[in-house]
FIGUGU-147871 format. One record per residue (C-alpha): y, x, z. Coordinates in nm, 4 decimals. Example, Ala and Ser with C-alpha at 12.3 -4.5 7.8 and 13.67 -1.06 7.14 Angstrom:
BEGIN
site north=-0.4500 | east=1.2300 | up=0.7800
site north=-0.1060 | east=1.3670 | up=0.7140
//
This chain:
BEGIN
site north=0.7013 | east=3.4102 | up=-1.8158
site north=0.8020 | east=3.7627 | up=-1.9411
site north=0.4949 | east=3.9816 | up=-1.9920
site north=0.5624 | east=4.3504 | up=-2.0506
site north=0.3434 | east=4.6532 | up=-2.1000
site north=0.3387 | east=4.9402 | up=-1.8542
site north=0.5319 | east=5.1518 | up=-2.1041
site north=0.8044 | east=4.8858 | up=-2.1200
site north=0.8221 | east=4.8748 | up=-1.7427
site north=0.8737 | east=5.2476 | up=-1.7309
site north=1.1809 | east=5.1982 | up=-1.9468
site north=1.3144 | east=4.9594 | up=-1.6815
site north=1.3137 | east=5.2338 | up=-1.4187
site north=1.6640 | east=5.3615 | up=-1.5020
site north=1.9785 | east=5.4066 | up=-1.2973
site north=2.1631 | east=5.0775 | up=-1.2323
site north=2.4537 | east=5.0046 | up=-1.4661
site north=2.6685 | east=4.9070 | up=-1.1680
site north=2.7342 | east=5.0364 | up=-0.8169
site north=2.7879 | east=4.6865 | up=-0.6757
site north=2.6648 | east=4.6100 | up=-0.3258
site north=2.3972 | east=4.3583 | up=-0.2419
site north=2.6388 | east=4.0727 | up=-0.1802
site north=2.8171 | east=4.1240 | up=-0.5112
site north=2.4858 | east=4.1439 | up=-0.6983
site north=2.3693 | east=3.8213 | up=-0.5351
site north=2.6886 | east=3.6451 | up=-0.6419
site north=2.6505 | east=3.7881 | up=-0.9930
site north=2.2979 | east=3.6508 | up=-1.0246
site north=2.4065 | east=3.3052 | up=-0.9129
site north=2.7075 | east=3.3128 | up=-1.1466
site north=2.5008 | east=3.4178 | up=-1.4485
site north=2.2362 | east=3.1524 | up=-1.3928
site north=2.4978 | east=2.8839 | up=-1.3217
site north=2.6809 | east=2.9603 | up=-1.6478
site north=2.3598 | east=2.9367 | up=-1.8495
site north=2.2570 | east=2.6066 | up=-1.6946
site north=2.6093 | east=2.4616 | up=-1.7311
site north=2.6502 | east=2.5641 | up=-2.0948
site north=2.3135 | east=2.4214 | up=-2.1947
site north=2.3101 | east=2.1030 | up=-1.9893
site north=2.6786 | east=2.0035 | up=-1.9858
site north=2.8218 | east=2.1504 | up=-2.3048
site north=2.4993 | east=2.1309 | up=-2.5100
site north=2.5438 | east=2.4884 | up=-2.6301
site north=2.2368 | east=2.6417 | up=-2.7956
site north=2.0188 | east=2.8288 | up=-2.5457
site north=2.0404 | east=3.1507 | up=-2.7495
site north=2.4201 | east=3.1591 | up=-2.7223
site north=2.4163 | east=3.0436 | up=-2.3599
site north=2.1850 | east=3.3271 | up=-2.2581
site north=2.4092 | east=3.5838 | up=-2.4255
site north=2.7180 | east=3.4513 | up=-2.2468
site north=2.5334 | east=3.4241 | up=-1.9140
site north=2.4189 | east=3.7852 | up=-1.9414
site north=2.7740 | east=3.9054 | up=-2.0031
site north=2.9025 | east=3.6976 | up=-1.7082
site north=2.6346 | east=3.8498 | up=-1.4865
site north=2.7339 | east=4.2010 | up=-1.5897
site north=3.1054 | east=4.1308 | up=-1.5458
site north=3.0690 | east=3.9796 | up=-1.1958
site north=2.8413 | east=4.2690 | up=-1.0956
site north=3.1136 | east=4.5129 | up=-1.2031
site north=2.9156 | east=4.6690 | up=-1.4862
site north=3.1013 | east=4.8139 | up=-1.7883
site north=3.0923 | east=4.5666 | up=-2.0757
site north=2.9271 | east=4.8137 | up=-2.3105
site north=2.6513 | east=4.8778 | up=-2.0540
site north=2.5842 | east=4.5048 | up=-2.0122
site north=2.5696 | east=4.4633 | up=-2.3899
site north=2.3308 | east=4.7569 | up=-2.4191
site north=2.1039 | east=4.6164 | up=-2.1479
site north=2.0937 | east=4.2738 | up=-2.3094
site north=2.0265 | east=4.4202 | up=-2.6527
site north=1.7503 | east=4.6438 | up=-2.5191
site north=1.5861 | east=4.3525 | up=-2.3399
site north=1.6081 | east=4.1302 | up=-2.6461
site north=1.4612 | east=4.4010 | up=-2.8658
site north=1.1812 | east=4.4811 | up=-2.6219
site north=1.0864 | east=4.1158 | up=-2.5804
site north=1.0871 | east=4.0403 | up=-2.9515
site north=0.8960 | east=4.3612 | up=-3.0228
site north=0.6400 | east=4.2745 | up=-2.7603
site north=0.5976 | east=3.9048 | up=-2.8321
site north=0.7736 | east=3.8267 | up=-3.1596
site north=0.5033 | east=3.9569 | up=-3.3930
site north=0.2345 | east=3.7963 | up=-3.1777
site north=0.4123 | east=3.4603 | up=-3.1886
site north=0.4473 | east=3.4903 | up=-3.5667
site north=0.0804 | east=3.5792 | up=-3.6166
site north=-0.0214 | east=3.2997 | up=-3.3843
site north=0.1933 | east=3.0560 | up=-3.5810
site north=0.0228 | east=3.1611 | up=-3.9059
site north=-0.3204 | east=3.1184 | up=-3.7481
site north=-0.2167 | east=2.7807 | up=-3.6096
site north=-0.0868 | east=2.6602 | up=-3.9461
site north=-0.4069 | east=2.7666 | up=-4.1226
site north=-0.6027 | east=2.5933 | up=-3.8489
site north=-0.4024 | east=2.2730 | up=-3.8942
site north=-0.3709 | east=2.2540 | up=-4.2739
site north=-0.7365 | east=2.3394 | up=-4.3350
site north=-0.8514 | east=2.0565 | up=-4.1129
site north=-0.9998 | east=2.3020 | up=-3.8635
site north=-0.7763 | east=2.1798 | up=-3.5814
site north=-0.8766 | east=1.8229 | up=-3.6655
site north=-1.2387 | east=1.9263 | up=-3.6428
site north=-1.1871 | east=2.0741 | up=-3.2966
site north=-0.9855 | east=1.7734 | up=-3.1828
site north=-1.2411 | east=1.5235 | up=-3.3130
site north=-1.5226 | east=1.7107 | up=-3.1402
site north=-1.3351 | east=1.7377 | up=-2.8097
site north=-1.2319 | east=1.3708 | up=-2.8214
site north=-1.5913 | east=1.2727 | up=-2.8945
site north=-1.7276 | east=1.4735 | up=-2.6018
site north=-1.4583 | east=1.4164 | up=-2.3398
site north=-1.3229 | east=1.0894 | up=-2.2079
site north=-0.9578 | east=1.0288 | up=-2.1305
site north=-1.0421 | east=1.0988 | up=-1.7659
site north=-1.2053 | east=1.4358 | up=-1.8348
site north=-0.9736 | east=1.5619 | up=-2.1097
site north=-0.7261 | east=1.7433 | up=-1.8758
site north=-1.0233 | east=1.9137 | up=-1.7080
site north=-1.1569 | east=2.0218 | up=-2.0447
site north=-0.8163 | east=2.1684 | up=-2.1354
site north=-0.7802 | east=2.3727 | up=-1.8164
site north=-1.1326 | east=2.5092 | up=-1.8618
site north=-1.0694 | east=2.6090 | up=-2.2232
site north=-0.7330 | east=2.7641 | up=-2.1334
site north=-0.8853 | east=2.9557 | up=-1.8447
site north=-1.1562 | east=3.1054 | up=-2.0625
site north=-0.9198 | east=3.1842 | up=-2.3493
site north=-0.6547 | east=3.3206 | up=-2.1123
site north=-0.8890 | east=3.5586 | up=-1.9334
site north=-0.8371 | east=3.8631 | up=-2.1587
site north=-0.5090 | east=3.7846 | up=-2.3367
site north=-0.1358 | east=3.7712 | up=-2.2726
site north=0.0209 | east=3.4387 | up=-2.1822
site north=0.2209 | east=3.4205 | up=-2.5049
site north=-0.0870 | east=3.4858 | up=-2.7180
site north=-0.2782 | east=3.2157 | up=-2.5345
site north=0.0024 | east=2.9678 | up=-2.5927
site north=0.0195 | east=3.0261 | up=-2.9670
site north=-0.3592 | east=3.0010 | up=-2.9943
site north=-0.3818 | east=2.6762 | up=-2.7972
site north=-0.0615 | east=2.4978 | up=-2.9025
site north=-0.2068 | east=2.3438 | up=-3.2235
site north=-0.5057 | east=2.2060 | up=-3.0331
site north=-0.2946 | east=2.0817 | up=-2.7396
site north=-0.0480 | east=1.9015 | up=-2.9672
site north=-0.3156 | east=1.7436 | up=-3.1824
site north=-0.5279 | east=1.6335 | up=-2.8863
site north=-0.2191 | east=1.4691 | up=-2.7356
site north=-0.1306 | east=1.2964 | up=-3.0633
site north=-0.4762 | east=1.1896 | up=-3.1728
site north=-0.5860 | east=1.0852 | up=-2.8242
site north=-0.2520 | east=0.9121 | up=-2.7533
site north=-0.1993 | east=1.1174 | up=-2.4366
site north=0.1285 | east=1.2102 | up=-2.2777
site north=0.1913 | east=1.5714 | up=-2.3823
site north=0.2280 | east=1.6737 | up=-2.0187
site north=-0.1131 | east=1.5289 | up=-1.9289
site north=-0.2750 | east=1.7698 | up=-2.1752
site north=-0.0207 | east=2.0528 | up=-2.1881
site north=0.0150 | east=2.1203 | up=-1.8142
site north=-0.3588 | east=2.1883 | up=-1.7595
site north=-0.3587 | east=2.4283 | up=-2.0557
site north=-0.0490 | east=2.6095 | up=-1.9265
site north=-0.1927 | east=2.6242 | up=-1.5750
site north=-0.5162 | east=2.7802 | up=-1.6963
site north=-0.3292 | east=3.0461 | up=-1.8900
site north=-0.0770 | east=3.1219 | up=-1.6151
site north=-0.3357 | east=3.1550 | up=-1.3373
site north=-0.5328 | east=3.4033 | up=-1.5431
site north=-0.2199 | east=3.6054 | up=-1.6172
site north=-0.1055 | east=3.6371 | up=-1.2594
site north=-0.4307 | east=3.6743 | up=-1.0679
site north=-0.7113 | east=3.8110 | up=-1.2811
site north=-0.7528 | east=4.1620 | up=-1.4229
site north=-0.7527 | east=4.2872 | up=-1.7004
site north=-0.3990 | east=4.1504 | up=-1.7263
site north=-0.1528 | east=4.4391 | up=-1.6891
site north=0.0161 | east=4.3214 | up=-1.3693
site north=-0.3007 | east=4.2798 | up=-1.1600
site north=-0.4520 | east=4.5977 | up=-1.3061
site north=-0.1503 | east=4.8098 | up=-1.2128
site north=-0.1356 | east=4.6451 | up=-0.8696
site north=-0.5046 | east=4.7272 | up=-0.8134
site north=-0.4309 | east=5.0908 | up=-0.8941
site north=-0.1099 | east=5.1055 | up=-0.6908
site north=-0.2624 | east=4.9757 | up=-0.3671
site north=-0.6017 | east=5.1396 | up=-0.4219
site north=-0.7899 | east=4.8081 | up=-0.4256
site north=-1.1473 | east=4.7678 | up=-0.5479
site north=-1.1398 | east=4.6198 | up=-0.8993
site north=-1.4734 | east=4.4383 | up=-0.8743
site north=-1.3880 | east=4.2724 | up=-0.5426
site north=-1.0427 | east=4.1815 | up=-0.6730
site north=-1.2007 | east=4.0159 | up=-0.9773
site north=-1.4492 | east=3.8234 | up=-0.7636
site north=-1.1922 | east=3.7046 | up=-0.5102
site north=-0.9485 | east=3.6374 | up=-0.7922
site north=-1.1888 | east=3.3862 | up=-0.9434
site north=-1.2339 | east=3.2211 | up=-0.6021
site north=-0.8560 | east=3.1806 | up=-0.5717
site north=-0.8004 | east=3.0925 | up=-0.9377
site north=-1.0384 | east=2.7951 | up=-0.9558
site north=-0.8769 | east=2.5658 | up=-0.6945
site north=-0.5306 | east=2.6874 | up=-0.7933
site north=-0.5804 | east=2.5980 | up=-1.1600
site north=-0.7295 | east=2.2602 | up=-1.0680
site north=-0.4407 | east=2.1578 | up=-0.8416
site north=-0.1636 | east=2.2914 | up=-1.0671
site north=-0.3381 | east=2.1680 | up=-1.3842
site north=-0.5304 | east=1.8391 | up=-1.4022
site north=-0.4088 | east=1.7115 | up=-1.0634
site north=-0.0396 | east=1.7905 | up=-1.1060
site north=-0.0403 | east=1.6770 | up=-1.4704
site north=-0.0758 | east=1.3170 | up=-1.3472
site north=0.2649 | east=1.3398 | up=-1.1833
site north=0.4230 | east=1.5540 | up=-1.4539
site north=0.3283 | east=1.2924 | up=-1.7146
site north=0.5095 | east=1.0266 | up=-1.5111
site north=0.8188 | east=1.2389 | up=-1.4607
site north=0.8418 | east=1.3556 | up=-1.8227
site north=0.6707 | east=1.1174 | up=-2.0636
site north=0.7055 | east=1.2919 | up=-2.3994
site north=0.5011 | east=1.3202 | up=-2.7140
site north=0.4350 | east=1.6207 | up=-2.9410
site north=0.7525 | east=1.7360 | up=-3.1244
site north=0.7199 | east=1.6733 | up=-3.4970
site north=0.8637 | east=2.0122 | up=-3.5932
site north=0.5809 | east=2.1851 | up=-3.4081
site north=0.3075 | east=1.9429 | up=-3.5081
site north=0.1514 | east=2.0364 | up=-3.8414
site north=-0.0955 | east=1.7671 | up=-3.9367
site north=-0.2773 | east=1.7600 | up=-4.2695
site north=-0.1079 | east=1.5357 | up=-4.5195
site north=0.2434 | east=1.5498 | up=-4.3714
site north=0.5435 | east=1.5942 | up=-4.5921
site north=0.6170 | east=1.9418 | up=-4.4615
site north=0.2773 | east=2.0564 | up=-4.5745
site north=0.3597 | east=1.9702 | up=-4.9322
site north=0.0401 | east=1.7708 | up=-4.9748
site north=-0.0111 | east=1.4478 | up=-5.1632
site north=-0.3475 | east=1.3521 | up=-5.0172
site north=-0.4642 | east=1.2731 | up=-4.6687
site north=-0.5949 | east=1.6236 | up=-4.6099
site north=-0.8430 | east=1.8682 | up=-4.7564
site north=-1.1496 | east=1.7349 | up=-4.9370
site north=-1.3661 | east=1.9360 | up=-4.6992
site north=-1.3096 | east=2.0673 | up=-4.3495
site north=-1.4496 | east=2.3878 | up=-4.2005
site north=-1.7340 | east=2.3335 | up=-3.9550
site north=-1.6758 | east=2.3167 | up=-3.5824
site north=-1.8736 | east=2.6356 | up=-3.5150
site north=-1.6941 | east=2.8557 | up=-3.7668
site north=-1.3564 | east=2.7119 | up=-3.6635
site north=-1.4126 | east=2.7871 | up=-3.2950
site north=-1.5485 | east=3.1316 | up=-3.3833
site north=-1.2338 | east=3.2074 | up=-3.5840
site north=-1.0020 | east=3.0955 | up=-3.3050
site north=-1.1992 | east=3.2919 | up=-3.0437
site north=-1.2227 | east=3.6063 | up=-3.2566
site north=-0.9049 | east=3.7663 | up=-3.1143
site north=-1.0149 | east=3.6621 | up=-2.7645
site north=-1.3499 | east=3.8356 | up=-2.8080
site north=-1.1846 | east=4.1477 | up=-2.9521
site north=-0.9400 | east=4.1746 | up=-2.6615
site north=-1.2096 | east=4.0993 | up=-2.4049
site north=-1.4250 | east=4.3744 | up=-2.5540
site north=-1.1363 | east=4.6186 | up=-2.5080
site north=-1.0930 | east=4.5100 | up=-2.1462
site north=-1.4625 | east=4.5566 | up=-2.0717
site north=-1.4698 | east=4.8992 | up=-2.2366
site north=-1.1618 | east=5.0038 | up=-2.0382
site north=-1.3402 | east=4.9094 | up=-1.7161
site north=-1.6815 | east=5.0540 | up=-1.8026
site north=-1.5768 | east=5.3756 | up=-1.9779
site north=-1.2548 | east=5.4363 | up=-1.7816
site north=-1.1651 | east=5.7448 | up=-1.9828
site north=-0.8568 | east=5.7190 | up=-2.2109
site north=-0.9752 | east=6.0241 | up=-2.4067
site north=-1.3235 | east=5.8885 | up=-2.4749
site north=-1.3779 | east=5.8035 | up=-2.8426
site north=-1.5246 | east=5.4607 | up=-2.7711
site north=-1.2326 | east=5.3603 | up=-2.5503
site north=-0.9783 | east=5.4891 | up=-2.8007
site north=-1.1417 | east=5.2835 | up=-3.0773
site north=-1.1432 | east=4.9679 | up=-2.8663
site north=-0.7845 | east=5.0306 | up=-2.7536
site north=-0.6913 | east=4.9812 | up=-3.1199
site north=-0.9401 | east=4.7100 | up=-3.2106
site north=-0.8614 | east=4.5071 | up=-2.8992
site north=-0.4836 | east=4.5352 | up=-2.9068
site north=-0.3205 | east=4.1892 | up=-2.9379
site north=-0.1551 | east=4.2849 | up=-3.2679
site north=-0.4754 | east=4.4000 | up=-3.4390
site north=-0.6832 | east=4.1194 | up=-3.2878
site north=-0.4472 | east=3.8455 | up=-3.4081
site north=-0.3923 | east=4.0098 | up=-3.7461
site north=-0.7690 | east=4.0297 | up=-3.7945
site north=-0.8052 | east=3.6634 | up=-3.6967
site north=-0.5377 | east=3.5606 | up=-3.9485
site north=-0.7067 | east=3.7486 | up=-4.2325
site north=-1.0485 | east=3.6095 | up=-4.1383
site north=-0.9005 | east=3.2569 | up=-4.1126
site north=-0.7783 | east=3.2766 | up=-4.4717
site north=-1.1442 | east=3.2839 | up=-4.5733
site north=-1.3276 | east=3.0907 | up=-4.3021
site north=-1.0673 | east=2.8129 | up=-4.2837
site north=-0.8653 | east=2.8304 | up=-4.6051
site north=-1.1517 | east=2.8825 | up=-4.8477
site north=-1.3674 | east=2.6273 | up=-4.6649
site north=-1.0919 | east=2.3696 | up=-4.7232
site north=-1.0635 | east=2.4639 | up=-5.0899
site north=-0.7352 | east=2.6528 | up=-5.0649
site north=-0.6323 | east=2.8630 | up=-5.3632
site north=-0.4586 | east=3.1972 | up=-5.3095
site north=-0.1263 | east=3.0334 | up=-5.3868
site north=-0.1920 | east=2.7539 | up=-5.1434
site north=-0.2853 | east=3.0017 | up=-4.8703
site north=0.0329 | east=3.2024 | up=-4.9329
site north=0.2428 | east=2.8856 | up=-4.9178
site north=0.0801 | east=2.7842 | up=-4.5901
site north=0.1596 | east=3.1228 | up=-4.4372
site north=0.5209 | east=3.1001 | up=-4.5541
site north=0.5694 | east=2.7509 | up=-4.4123
site north=0.4270 | east=2.8541 | up=-4.0760
site north=0.7120 | east=3.0950 | up=-3.9997
site north=1.0202 | east=2.8748 | up=-4.0397
site north=0.9698 | east=2.6537 | up=-3.7294
site north=0.9433 | east=2.9505 | up=-3.4914
site north=1.2707 | east=3.1255 | up=-3.5852
site north=1.4650 | east=2.9489 | up=-3.3099
site north=1.1852 | east=3.0074 | up=-3.0608
site north=1.1902 | east=3.3824 | up=-3.1270
site north=1.5670 | east=3.4057 | up=-3.0761
site north=1.5620 | east=3.2084 | up=-2.7513
site north=1.2646 | east=3.3992 | up=-2.6099
site north=1.4326 | east=3.7260 | up=-2.7068
site north=1.7592 | east=3.6244 | up=-2.5415
site north=1.5667 | east=3.5318 | up=-2.2263
site north=1.4275 | east=3.8836 | up=-2.2273
site north=1.7804 | east=4.0193 | up=-2.2708
site north=1.9035 | east=3.8298 | up=-1.9668
site north=1.6057 | east=3.9571 | up=-1.7661
site north=1.6825 | east=4.3177 | up=-1.8651
site north=2.0467 | east=4.2779 | up=-1.7633
site north=1.9286 | east=4.1660 | up=-1.4193
site north=1.6913 | east=4.4599 | up=-1.3893
site north=1.9448 | east=4.7172 | up=-1.5071
site north=2.2076 | east=4.5811 | up=-1.2701
site north=1.9761 | east=4.6732 | up=-0.9826
site north=1.8887 | east=4.3216 | up=-0.8686
site north=1.5183 | east=4.4019 | up=-0.8276
site north=1.5961 | east=4.7075 | up=-0.6136
site north=1.8373 | east=4.4982 | up=-0.4081
site north=1.5556 | east=4.2567 | up=-0.3234
site north=1.3273 | east=4.5450 | up=-0.2258
site north=1.5943 | east=4.6972 | up=-0.0013
site north=1.6705 | east=4.3708 | up=0.1763
site north=1.3018 | east=4.2949 | up=0.2388
site north=1.2188 | east=4.6287 | up=0.4028
site north=1.3245 | east=4.5089 | up=0.7481
site north=1.1037 | east=4.1991 | up=0.7542
site north=0.8297 | east=4.1901 | up=1.0233
site north=0.5568 | east=3.9492 | up=0.9140
site north=0.1964 | east=3.9470 | up=0.7891
site north=0.1366 | east=4.2040 | up=0.5163
site north=-0.0095 | east=3.9431 | up=0.2787
site north=0.2766 | east=3.6986 | up=0.3344
site north=0.5305 | east=3.9811 | up=0.3048
site north=0.3749 | east=4.0834 | up=-0.0255
site north=0.4038 | east=3.7266 | up=-0.1545
site north=0.7654 | east=3.6877 | up=-0.0403
site north=0.8753 | east=4.0158 | up=-0.1958
site north=0.7089 | east=3.9258 | up=-0.5266
site north=0.8710 | east=3.5795 | up=-0.5110
site north=1.2162 | east=3.7266 | up=-0.4553
site north=1.1844 | east=3.9756 | up=-0.7410
site north=1.0385 | east=3.7080 | up=-0.9680
site north=1.3299 | east=3.4723 | up=-0.8982
site north=1.5818 | east=3.7471 | up=-0.9578
site north=1.4367 | east=3.9129 | up=-1.2676
site north=1.2230 | east=3.6431 | up=-1.4292
site north=0.9436 | east=3.8899 | up=-1.4950
site north=0.6022 | east=3.8315 | up=-1.3379
site north=0.4894 | east=4.1811 | up=-1.4290
site north=0.8023 | east=4.3502 | up=-1.2911
site north=0.7610 | east=4.1490 | up=-0.9702
site north=0.3947 | east=4.2465 | up=-0.9400
site north=0.4453 | east=4.6177 | up=-0.9962
site north=0.7612 | east=4.6448 | up=-0.7840
site north=0.5991 | east=4.4667 | up=-0.4894
site north=0.2782 | east=4.6686 | up=-0.5245
site north=0.4762 | east=4.9931 | up=-0.5219
site north=0.6650 | east=4.8929 | up=-0.2090
site north=0.3539 | east=4.7809 | up=-0.0208
site north=0.1200 | east=5.0622 | up=-0.1291
site north=0.1632 | east=5.2568 | up=0.1995
site north=0.0629 | east=4.9480 | up=0.4008
site north=-0.2534 | east=4.9023 | up=0.1932
site north=-0.4064 | east=5.2179 | up=0.3427
site north=-0.4477 | east=5.0314 | up=0.6725
site north=-0.6279 | east=4.7340 | up=0.5157
site north=-0.9994 | east=4.6760 | up=0.4668
site north=-1.1496 | east=4.6689 | up=0.1165
site north=-1.1423 | east=4.2892 | up=0.0967
site north=-0.7908 | east=4.2637 | up=0.2366
site north=-0.6740 | east=4.5265 | up=-0.0124
site north=-0.8000 | east=4.2977 | up=-0.2902
site north=-0.6313 | east=3.9993 | up=-0.1233
site north=-0.3059 | east=4.1990 | up=-0.1149
site north=-0.3202 | east=4.2288 | up=-0.4949
site north=-0.3796 | east=3.8534 | up=-0.5244
site north=-0.0942 | east=3.7720 | up=-0.2846
site north=0.1408 | east=3.9797 | up=-0.4976
site north=0.0115 | east=3.8144 | up=-0.8151
site north=0.0622 | east=3.4671 | up=-0.6704
site north=0.4182 | east=3.5494 | up=-0.5678
site north=0.4978 | east=3.6843 | up=-0.9133
site north=0.4479 | east=3.3372 | up=-1.0646
site north=0.6869 | east=3.1474 | up=-0.8362
site north=0.9370 | east=2.9040 | up=-0.9984
site north=0.9953 | east=3.0195 | up=-1.3542
site north=1.3501 | east=2.9314 | up=-1.4594
site north=1.6204 | east=3.0250 | up=-1.7095
site north=1.5863 | east=3.4028 | up=-1.6704
site north=1.2205 | east=3.3895 | up=-1.7767
site north=1.1430 | east=3.4205 | up=-2.1461
site north=0.8306 | east=3.2128 | up=-2.0865
site north=1.0491 | east=2.9248 | up=-1.9684
site north=1.2179 | east=2.9092 | up=-2.3075
site north=0.8906 | east=2.9547 | up=-2.4918
site north=0.7369 | east=2.6514 | up=-2.3207
site north=1.0585 | east=2.4498 | up=-2.3564
site north=1.0771 | east=2.5010 | up=-2.7316
site north=0.7075 | east=2.4596 | up=-2.8087
site north=0.6869 | east=2.1321 | up=-2.6174
site north=1.0249 | east=2.0000 | up=-2.7333
site north=1.1698 | east=1.9531 | up=-2.3829
site north=1.5225 | east=1.9925 | up=-2.2512
site north=1.6064 | east=2.2231 | up=-1.9599
site north=1.5747 | east=1.9511 | up=-1.6949
site north=1.2368 | east=1.8387 | up=-1.8218
site north=1.1112 | east=2.1966 | up=-1.8319
site north=1.2192 | east=2.2514 | up=-1.4706
site north=1.0443 | east=1.9336 | up=-1.3546
site north=0.7171 | east=2.0236 | up=-1.5254
site north=0.6660 | east=2.3905 | up=-1.6100
site north=0.8751 | east=2.5317 | up=-1.3229
site north=0.7149 | east=2.3040 | up=-1.0649
site north=0.3693 | east=2.3883 | up=-1.2035
site north=0.4392 | east=2.7612 | up=-1.1649
site north=0.5575 | east=2.7036 | up=-0.8089
site north=0.2399 | east=2.5100 | up=-0.7303
site north=0.0286 | east=2.7952 | up=-0.8654
site north=0.2177 | east=3.0411 | up=-0.6464
site north=0.2018 | east=2.8339 | up=-0.3272
site north=-0.1611 | east=2.7232 | up=-0.3645
site north=-0.2523 | east=3.0800 | up=-0.4538
site north=-0.1046 | east=3.2311 | up=-0.1377
site north=-0.2543 | east=2.9536 | up=0.0781
site north=-0.5991 | east=3.0346 | up=-0.0641
site north=-0.5403 | east=3.4065 | up=-0.0053
site north=-0.4363 | east=3.3509 | up=0.3579
site north=-0.7373 | east=3.1249 | up=0.4197
site north=-0.9704 | east=3.3869 | up=0.2747
site north=-0.8096 | east=3.6522 | up=0.4950
site north=-0.9166 | east=3.4537 | up=0.8011
site north=-1.2845 | east=3.4573 | up=0.7086
site north=-1.3253 | east=3.7947 | up=0.5346
//
């Protein structure tokens, strides 16, 4: 999924690059997506190139000037890479240090010793839910990927049996639980109570994560039976690591390894708590934690700490540590380009006015406010690929209706919007390409697993919200 800051979203609020009507925009969206899918699946063209061509086709069919479509795509690519590229790179460095030092092995051995094959998916969704509470989806992925891949390999699990629960835990947190930016802005836009939203969000998140994670992973593993991709799996002693032995002579302890991995989580959670408690952007304490708890600083700090707590514990020299960092960056080059191009395609959709088209069309619908909120968020999500854009656009449209709702139903409105914003991630979502590349799947496999999982989260989420609305 594409996760953008509020500042980035403000940049999206520009005049459309085309004056096309709703029908023409709808055709343009379908044409752009069809071209991307056809080029990748039929002609085996690289996803990066396919996304560029699909974006240009979208702009052309929508009647946008070519230079405007190019500018939109470039801006979206740049924004996405700026927002997630450095985080992915830092996460890759942390993951490589975790793997080469034997720290990931230590975590895997401990988890395998404590959890049976029956309970492993449940353990993964719990870990992902806790880790994903204060951090962006992309950050959570790069923190958990080394553990997910090694657990799948060492435990001889299908990657989907372990990966889907982890992805579900992260995605549910992102869409439903503050302090993620989408839910926070939605809470503010509709005037909902933050504490009640958090409490009800947890009530909705638990069954949703269970059904979309451990339960659905049984079926996903049957549909797509794959194993960890070698290019993403860095195990001690492999040829790519440039090692002659079977691994380091010593491994860092389980406690210090977990503490190192959770360090950025704790830093970002501290920022979130300070933001809620202090609630004054000019206050010195909040300004300090805004810096300390930013994803960039938190991950950078974790990488530097890992060089000592993991690298030194495994006997790494300075040269060895530098070589490990260098080797960690090569495998993610393609991932960065594809994720960036997905962001470019999303921005072309937004700038063409597709999101506004969905809002305009939905204004005449006469249904339950909660269901309307979900449907509007679903439509914007499908069109733009951005969960955060869908959340904030839907919240803005429905804000006037929130004044008539009770305190609990105002919180449920935020959750309905959040659930809708996660519906069916596909080729216009940068997160789709991120998951595809990390797990070594093709487009069809990603649709059958990740996209279906996201849809389950969305549907189960709104069902839980509607049920709660009947009793609260």
